[in-house]
C-alpha positions as CSV (number, residue, x, y, z in Angstrom):
1,M,-95.5,-5.9,152.5
2,S,-94.7,-9.0,150.5
3,P,-94.5,-8.8,146.6
4,S,-97.3,-11.4,146.3
5,L,-99.6,-9.3,148.5
6,R,-98.7,-6.1,146.5
7,T,-99.5,-7.9,143.3
8,R,-102.9,-9.1,144.6
9,L,-103.8,-5.6,145.8
10,S,-102.8,-4.1,142.5
11,S,-104.9,-6.7,140.7
12,L,-107.9,-5.8,142.9
13,R,-107.4,-2.1,142.1
14,Y,-107.4,-2.8,138.4
15,A,-110.4,-5.1,138.7
16,A,-112.3,-2.5,140.6
17,S,-111.4,0.2,138.0
18,A,-112.4,-2.1,135.2
19,F,-115.7,-2.9,136.9
20,T,-116.5,0.8,137.4
21,L,-115.8,1.5,133.7
22,L,-118.0,-1.5,132.8
23,L,-120.8,0.0,134.8
24,A,-120.3,3.4,133.3
25,G,-119.9,2.4,129.7
26,C,-122.6,-0.2,129.2
27,V,-125.7,1.9,128.5
28,S,-128.4,0.5,126.3
29,G,-130.3,2.4,123.7
30,P,-129.5,5.5,121.6
31,D,-128.2,8.8,122.9
32,H,-130.4,11.8,122.4
33,V,-129.3,14.2,119.7
34,P,-131.1,17.6,119.5
35,P,-133.4,17.4,116.5
36,E,-133.0,19.6,113.4
37,M,-135.1,20.5,110.4
38,P,-134.6,22.9,107.5
39,L,-136.0,26.4,108.0
40,P,-136.0,29.5,105.8
41,A,-133.3,32.1,106.5
42,K,-136.0,34.8,107.2
43,F,-139.7,35.3,107.6
44,E,-141.5,36.3,104.4
45,E,-142.0,39.9,105.7
46,G,-139.1,39.9,108.2
47,T,-135.4,40.5,108.0
48,T,-132.3,38.3,108.3
49,K,-131.4,39.8,111.7
50,S,-131.6,37.4,114.6
51,N,-133.5,38.3,117.7
52,G,-131.1,36.5,120.0
53,N,-132.5,35.7,123.5
54,V,-135.8,37.6,123.9
55,V,-137.3,35.6,126.8
56,T,-136.7,38.5,129.2
57,A,-137.9,41.2,126.8
58,E,-140.7,43.2,128.5
59,W,-142.5,44.0,125.3
60,W,-145.7,45.1,127.0
61,K,-144.0,48.2,128.4
62,A,-144.0,49.6,124.8
63,Y,-147.7,50.4,125.3
64,R,-146.5,52.9,127.9
65,D,-149.3,52.1,130.3
66,K,-148.2,52.0,134.0
67,R,-151.4,50.3,135.1
68,L,-150.9,47.5,132.6
69,D,-147.3,47.1,133.7
70,G,-148.5,46.8,137.3
71,L,-151.1,44.2,136.3
72,V,-148.5,42.1,134.5
73,A,-146.0,42.2,137.4
74,H,-148.7,41.2,139.9
75,G,-150.1,38.5,137.7
76,L,-146.9,36.7,136.9
77,S,-146.6,35.8,140.6
78,E,-150.3,35.3,141.4
79,N,-151.9,33.7,138.3
80,L,-153.2,30.3,139.4
81,D,-152.5,28.5,136.1
82,V,-148.9,29.7,136.3
83,L,-148.6,28.6,140.0
84,Q,-150.0,25.2,139.1
85,A,-147.4,24.8,136.4
86,L,-144.6,25.8,138.7
87,E,-145.8,23.3,141.3
88,S,-145.5,20.5,138.7
89,I,-141.8,21.4,138.6
90,N,-141.4,20.2,142.2
91,S,-143.1,16.9,141.3
92,A,-140.8,16.4,138.3
93,A,-137.7,17.3,140.3
94,A,-138.6,14.7,143.0
95,N,-139.2,12.1,140.2
96,V,-135.5,12.6,139.2
97,T,-134.5,11.2,142.6
98,V,-137.0,8.4,142.4
99,A,-135.8,7.4,138.9
100,G,-132.2,7.1,139.9
101,A,-132.7,5.6,143.3
102,G,-132.9,2.0,142.0
103,S,-129.2,2.0,141.0
104,L,-128.0,2.9,144.5
105,P,-127.4,0.5,147.4
106,S,-130.3,0.0,149.7
107,L,-129.7,-0.4,153.4
108,S,-132.4,-1.2,156.0
109,V,-132.1,-1.9,159.7
110,D,-134.6,-3.7,162.0
111,A,-134.5,-4.2,165.8
112,S,-136.8,-6.0,168.2
113,H,-137.1,-6.9,171.9
114,T,-139.6,-9.4,173.4
115,V,-140.3,-10.7,176.9
116,S,-141.9,-14.1,177.1
117,G,-142.9,-16.5,179.9
118,E,-145.5,-19.1,181.0
119,K,-148.2,-19.3,183.7
120,G,-150.4,-22.1,184.9
121,R,-150.1,-25.6,186.3
122,L,-148.8,-27.0,183.0
123,R,-146.0,-24.5,182.6
124,T,-142.6,-26.0,181.8
125,T,-140.5,-22.9,182.6
126,V,-140.2,-20.5,185.5
127,G,-139.5,-16.8,185.1
128,T,-139.2,-14.8,181.9
129,T,-137.1,-14.9,178.8
130,N,-135.8,-11.7,177.2
131,T,-134.9,-11.9,173.5
132,T,-133.2,-9.0,171.8
133,G,-132.5,-9.1,168.1
134,G,-131.6,-7.0,165.1
135,E,-131.1,-7.3,161.4
136,A,-129.2,-5.2,158.8
137,S,-129.9,-5.9,155.2
138,L,-128.0,-4.5,152.2
139,S,-129.0,-4.9,148.5
140,W,-127.5,-3.4,145.4
141,L,-128.8,-3.9,141.8
142,L,-125.8,-3.4,139.5
143,D,-127.0,-1.1,136.7
144,I,-124.7,-2.8,134.2
145,F,-126.8,-2.0,131.1
146,G,-128.0,1.4,132.2
147,Q,-131.7,0.9,133.0
148,Y,-131.7,3.3,135.9
149,R,-129.3,5.7,134.3
150,R,-131.6,5.9,131.3
151,S,-134.6,6.3,133.6
152,K,-132.9,9.2,135.4
153,E,-132.0,10.7,132.1
154,S,-135.6,10.5,131.1
155,A,-136.7,12.1,134.4
156,I,-134.3,15.0,133.9
157,A,-135.6,15.6,130.4
158,S,-139.1,15.5,131.8
159,L,-138.0,18.1,134.4
160,G,-136.9,20.3,131.5
161,A,-140.3,19.8,130.0
162,A,-142.0,20.8,133.2
163,Y,-139.9,24.1,133.3
164,A,-140.9,24.7,129.6
165,T,-144.6,24.0,130.5
166,A,-144.4,26.6,133.3
167,D,-142.8,29.1,130.9
168,N,-145.6,28.4,128.4
169,A,-148.2,29.0,131.1
170,K,-146.6,32.4,131.7
171,L,-146.6,33.3,128.0
172,T,-150.3,32.2,127.7
173,F,-151.1,34.4,130.8
174,L,-149.3,37.4,129.2
175,K,-151.3,37.1,126.0
176,D,-154.6,36.6,127.9
177,L,-154.0,39.5,130.3
178,V,-152.7,42.1,127.8
179,E,-155.4,41.3,125.3
180,S,-158.1,41.5,128.0
181,Y,-156.8,44.9,129.0
182,I,-156.8,46.1,125.4
183,D,-160.4,44.8,125.1
184,A,-161.4,46.7,128.3
185,R,-160.0,49.9,127.1
186,Y,-161.6,49.4,123.7
187,Y,-165.0,49.0,125.3
188,Q,-164.4,52.1,127.4
189,E,-163.6,54.0,124.2
190,R,-166.8,52.7,122.5
191,I,-168.9,53.7,125.5
192,A,-167.4,57.2,125.4
193,L,-168.1,57.5,121.7
194,A,-171.6,56.2,122.1
195,R,-172.3,58.7,124.9
196,A,-171.0,61.6,122.7
197,S,-173.0,60.3,119.8
198,L,-176.1,60.1,122.0
199,K,-175.6,63.7,123.1
200,S,-175.3,64.9,119.5
201,R,-178.4,62.9,118.4
202,Q,-180.3,64.2,121.4
203,Q,-179.6,67.7,120.3
204,T,-180.7,67.0,116.8
205,Y,-183.9,65.5,118.2
206,E,-184.6,68.5,120.3
207,L,-183.9,70.8,117.3
208,T,-186.3,68.8,115.2
209,Q,-189.0,69.2,117.9
210,L,-188.5,73.0,117.9
211,Q,-188.8,73.1,114.1
212,L,-191.9,70.9,114.2
213,K,-193.5,73.5,116.4
214,A,-192.4,76.3,114.1
215,G,-193.8,74.4,111.1
216,A,-190.4,73.8,109.5
217,A,-190.3,70.0,110.1
218,S,-192.6,67.1,109.8
219,R,-193.7,64.5,112.3
220,L,-191.7,62.0,110.3
221,D,-188.5,64.0,110.9
222,V,-189.2,63.9,114.7
223,V,-189.8,60.2,114.7
224,Q,-186.7,59.4,112.7
225,A,-184.5,61.6,115.0
226,E,-186.0,60.0,118.1
227,G,-185.4,56.5,116.7
228,L,-181.7,57.2,116.3
229,V,-181.6,58.4,119.9
230,Q,-183.2,55.3,121.2
231,S,-180.9,53.1,119.0
232,T,-177.8,54.7,120.5
233,K,-179.2,54.3,124.0
234,S,-179.7,50.6,123.4
235,D,-176.0,50.1,122.4
236,I,-174.6,51.4,125.6
237,P,-175.7,48.7,128.0
238,G,-174.1,46.0,125.8
239,L,-170.8,47.8,125.7
240,E,-170.9,48.3,129.4
241,Q,-171.5,44.6,129.9
242,S,-168.5,43.7,127.6
243,F,-166.3,46.1,129.6
244,T,-167.5,44.5,132.9
245,E,-166.7,41.0,131.6
246,S,-163.2,42.1,130.5
247,A,-162.5,43.7,133.9
248,H,-163.8,40.5,135.7
249,H,-161.6,38.3,133.6
250,I,-158.5,40.4,134.3
251,A,-159.2,40.1,138.1
252,T,-159.5,36.3,137.7
253,L,-156.3,36.1,135.8
254,L,-154.6,37.8,138.8
255,G,-156.1,35.3,141.2
256,M,-158.5,37.8,142.6
257,P,-162.4,37.8,143.0
258,A,-164.0,39.0,139.8
259,A,-165.2,42.4,141.0
260,S,-161.9,43.4,142.7
261,L,-160.5,45.6,139.9
262,M,-163.7,47.3,138.7
263,D,-163.0,50.6,140.5
264,E,-159.5,50.7,139.3
265,L,-160.2,49.9,135.7
266,Q,-163.2,52.2,135.4
267,K,-160.8,55.1,135.7
268,S,-160.8,56.4,132.1
269,A,-157.7,55.7,130.0
270,G,-157.0,55.8,126.3
271,Q,-156.7,52.8,124.1
272,P,-153.3,51.2,124.3
273,V,-151.0,51.9,121.3
274,F,-147.8,49.9,120.8
275,R,-144.8,52.3,120.4
276,G,-142.0,49.8,119.9
277,D,-140.2,48.1,117.1
278,I,-141.2,45.1,115.1
279,R,-138.8,42.4,116.3
280,A,-139.6,39.1,114.6
281,G,-136.1,37.7,114.3
282,I,-135.5,34.6,112.2
283,P,-137.2,31.2,112.2
284,A,-134.2,29.6,113.9
285,D,-134.7,31.9,117.0
286,L,-138.0,30.1,117.7
287,I,-136.3,26.9,118.6
288,R,-134.5,28.6,121.4
289,N,-137.1,31.1,122.6
290,R,-140.5,29.4,122.3
291,P,-141.3,27.3,125.4
292,D,-143.7,25.0,123.5
293,I,-140.9,24.0,121.1
294,R,-138.5,23.5,124.0
295,K,-141.1,21.4,125.8
296,A,-141.5,19.2,122.7
297,E,-137.8,18.7,122.4
298,R,-137.4,17.7,126.1
299,E,-140.3,15.3,125.7
300,L,-138.5,13.8,122.7
301,A,-135.3,13.5,124.9
302,A,-137.3,11.7,127.5
303,A,-138.8,9.3,125.0
304,V,-135.3,8.5,123.6
305,A,-134.0,7.7,127.1
306,D,-137.0,5.5,127.7
307,I,-135.9,3.4,124.7
308,G,-132.6,2.6,126.5
309,A,-134.5,1.8,129.8
310,A,-136.7,-0.7,127.9
311,E,-133.7,-2.3,126.0
312,A,-131.8,-2.8,129.3
313,Q,-134.6,-5.1,130.5
314,L,-133.7,-7.5,127.7
315,Y,-130.4,-8.3,129.3
316,P,-129.4,-10.1,132.5
317,S,-129.4,-8.2,135.7
318,I,-127.1,-8.9,138.7
319,S,-127.8,-7.8,142.3
320,L,-125.8,-8.2,145.4
321,S,-127.5,-8.7,148.7
322,G,-126.4,-9.5,152.3
323,S,-127.7,-9.4,155.8
324,I,-126.5,-9.8,159.4
325,S,-128.8,-10.8,162.3
326,P,-127.4,-10.7,165.8
327,S,-129.6,-11.8,168.7
328,W,-129.2,-12.2,172.5
329,V,-131.4,-14.4,174.7
330,K,-131.5,-14.3,178.6
331,S,-133.7,-16.3,180.8
332,S,-134.4,-15.7,184.5
333,G,-131.8,-17.4,186.7
334,A,-129.6,-18.2,183.8
335,G,-126.9,-16.5,181.9
336,G,-127.5,-14.9,178.5
337,S,-126.4,-16.2,175.2
338,S,-126.0,-14.7,171.8
339,L,-126.2,-15.8,168.2
340,T,-125.2,-14.0,165.0
341,S,-126.2,-15.2,161.6
342,W,-125.2,-13.6,158.3
343,S,-125.5,-14.1,154.5
344,F,-124.1,-12.6,151.4
345,G,-124.2,-13.4,147.7
346,P,-125.1,-12.3,144.2
347,T,-128.3,-13.0,142.3
348,L,-128.6,-13.4,138.5
349,N,-131.8,-12.7,136.7
350,L,-131.8,-13.8,133.1
351,P,-135.0,-13.2,131.0
352,I,-135.4,-16.1,128.6
353,F,-139.0,-16.3,127.6
354,D,-141.7,-13.7,128.3
355,G,-144.0,-14.1,125.3
356,G,-142.3,-11.1,123.5
357,K,-143.4,-8.6,126.2
358,L,-140.0,-7.0,126.7
359,R,-139.2,-6.7,123.0
360,A,-142.7,-5.2,122.5
361,N,-142.0,-2.6,125.2
362,V,-138.9,-1.5,123.2
363,D,-141.0,-1.2,120.1
364,I,-143.6,0.9,122.0
365,E,-140.9,3.3,123.3
366,K,-139.4,3.6,119.8
367,S,-142.8,4.4,118.4
368,D,-143.3,7.0,121.1
369,A,-140.0,8.6,120.3
370,R,-140.9,8.9,116.6
371,A,-144.2,10.4,117.6
372,Q,-142.5,12.9,119.8
373,Y,-140.2,13.9,117.0
374,L,-143.2,14.6,114.7
375,A,-144.7,16.6,117.6
376,W,-141.5,18.7,117.8
377,K,-141.6,19.4,114.0
378,A,-145.3,20.3,114.3
379,A,-144.5,22.7,117.1
380,V,-141.7,24.4,115.1
381,L,-143.9,24.7,112.0
382,N,-146.8,26.0,114.0
383,G,-144.5,28.6,115.6
384,V,-143.3,29.8,112.2
385,E,-146.9,30.1,110.9
386,E,-147.9,32.1,114.0
387,V,-145.1,34.6,113.5
388,E,-145.8,34.9,109.7
389,N,-149.5,35.6,110.4
390,A,-148.7,38.1,113.2
391,L,-146.2,39.9,111.0
392,S,-148.7,40.2,108.1
393,A,-151.4,41.3,110.5
394,V,-149.3,44.0,112.0
395,R,-148.3,45.5,108.7
396,R,-151.7,45.2,107.0
397,D,-153.8,46.4,110.0
398,T,-151.4,49.3,110.6
399,Q,-151.9,50.5,107.0
400,T,-155.6,51.0,107.6
401,L,-155.2,53.4,110.5
402,A,-154.4,56.5,108.5
403,P,-157.3,56.1,106.1
404,L,-159.7,55.4,109.0
405,R,-158.6,58.5,110.8
406,R,-159.1,60.6,107.7
407,Q,-162.5,59.0,107.3
408,V,-163.5,60.1,110.8
409,Q,-162.4,63.6,109.9
410,T,-164.4,63.8,106.7
411,A,-167.5,62.3,108.4
412,E,-167.3,64.8,111.2
413,E,-166.9,67.6,108.6
414,S,-169.8,66.3,106.6
415,L,-171.9,66.2,109.8
416,A,-171.1,69.8,110.6
417,L,-172.0,71.0,107.1
418,S,-175.2,69.0,106.9
419,T,-176.3,70.3,110.4
420,A,-175.6,73.9,109.4
421,S,-177.5,73.4,106.1
422,Y,-180.4,71.8,107.9
423,K,-180.7,74.7,110.3
424,D,-180.7,77.1,107.3
425,G,-183.4,75.0,105.7
426,A,-181.3,74.1,102.7
427,S,-181.2,70.3,103.3
428,S,-183.4,67.7,104.9
429,L,-183.1,66.0,108.3
430,L,-182.3,62.8,106.5
431,D,-178.9,64.3,105.5
432,V,-178.1,65.1,109.1
433,L,-179.1,61.6,110.3
434,D,-177.1,59.9,107.6
435,A,-174.1,62.1,108.5
436,Q,-174.4,61.1,112.2
437,R,-174.5,57.4,111.3
438,S,-171.4,57.9,109.2
439,V,-169.6,59.5,112.1
440,S,-170.5,56.8,114.5
441,D,-169.6,54.0,112.1
442,A,-166.3,55.6,111.2
443,Q,-165.4,56.2,114.9
444,A,-166.3,52.6,115.8
445,S,-164.2,51.2,112.9
446,L,-161.2,53.3,114.0
447,A,-161.5,52.2,117.6
448,A,-161.8,48.5,116.5
449,T,-158.8,48.8,114.3
450,V,-156.7,50.5,117.1
451,Q,-157.8,47.5,119.3
452,Q,-156.8,45.0,116.6
453,V,-153.4,46.5,115.9
454,A,-152.6,46.5,119.6
455,K,-153.6,42.8,119.7
456,D,-151.5,42.1,116.6
457,Y,-148.4,43.2,118.5
458,V,-149.3,40.9,121.4
459,D,-149.7,38.0,119.0
460,L,-146.3,38.8,117.4
461,Y,-144.3,38.9,120.6
462,V,-146.0,35.9,122.1
463,A,-145.4,34.0,118.8
464,V,-141.6,34.8,119.0
465,G,-141.6,33.6,122.7
466,A,-140.7,36.9,124.4
467,G,-141.1,38.1,127.9
468,Y,-142.0,35.1,130.0
469,L,-138.9,35.3,132.3
470,T,-137.8,38.1,134.5
471,Q,-134.3,39.3,134.6
472,E,-133.6,37.4,137.8
473,E,-134.8,34.0,136.5
474,P,-132.3,31.7,134.9
475,V,-132.8,30.2,131.5
476,A,-134.3,26.8,131.4
477,S,-131.1,24.9,130.5
478,K,-129.3,26.2,133.6
479,R,-132.4,25.5,135.8
480,V,-132.5,21.9,134.6
481,A,-128.8,21.4,135.0
482,K,-128.9,22.7,138.6
483,S,-131.9,20.4,139.4
484,G,-130.4,17.4,137.6
């Protein structure tokens, strides 16, 4: 090989390398930087201990209810809202391919074959003519200023947002399901209490009737006792309806017909009681664990990338295109002949005047990015507020349980004493009826507080972003990296 040829080849290699670096380095617009904002070192009623990664923490198992565990496991794979959100991931993943395809060479091939001839007295040719042709076209838009690279970057960020949306759908499902289950068990408890109260009041009514016959009670006493019986009977259907609605909603959440779980849920079970620790972590944990915050951050990343894609359209674009079209023609009684035509060359597109449209598009994308940053800040602050409220509710509502349990005990003792005194003739029926009302009210208040405390723990663990991924599912960053 001659020295001059080696020099030319070396120059071509350097030129190709330089051109590749040019294509890789010229990217318009700002690069995304993960947003930051000042946060307190701890929640007001929390500790300074970080939660770490809690997205796989199965917090609902702290209720120690196997039926609830089974419903959660079934629902995470069957809930229709979750399935819809997961399906949107497929669309977002396909959009990554679409967004980056414009920067790749495009090749298309066409082929044709025709047979032609003439008939009639005025024909000028005899026989048929066979024409075979083809065309191969190649085009490549050189992504010098990174329009398609930014578009693909935006699509990958949107894919991350789609994963976060699916995670948020799972978290919403968990909250809805567990709280509906807690409600169902609460209504079952209220129904049981109402039936027990009805039995007690029915006995009092029957006792009053006997004493009326014996002349130891008045007709007013009998009417008052009967009124309390009827009042209790009227409460039960409403409680049964509320239980039915909760059971129906649980079935719907699991993607089943509404009445599918009635038989299973009607089997009596106590009210769920959370038997785990309070794990609130620190405010900074929310940025990693809450899917709504991660979704807002990914949408911000997509908006920043869109700025670069819009800015790239302000600059010239160069595309290379070429084609080759071979053809072969053969007539009857004659030899065939061929023709091949080809073309190749660059095309330069230079935006000069567009009425300010392209610059306005850049301003629009910048404004969208600023709005997305504010949305991210709002998501973080909302998350902090939800955890603070849940922590306060857990601690305050839990403190009311012991006094309410003691209130139930004293009310039951008062009822026993007043009933015995009434039988001995030392007190009036009104004392018994008042004591029965006090017992019913105290028991209902205790059941409602047990229900609320159980829900408070749901609110806390949903607020910290716990439990929406199984142990087998990868974290979002790895899923997006694999798809991108």
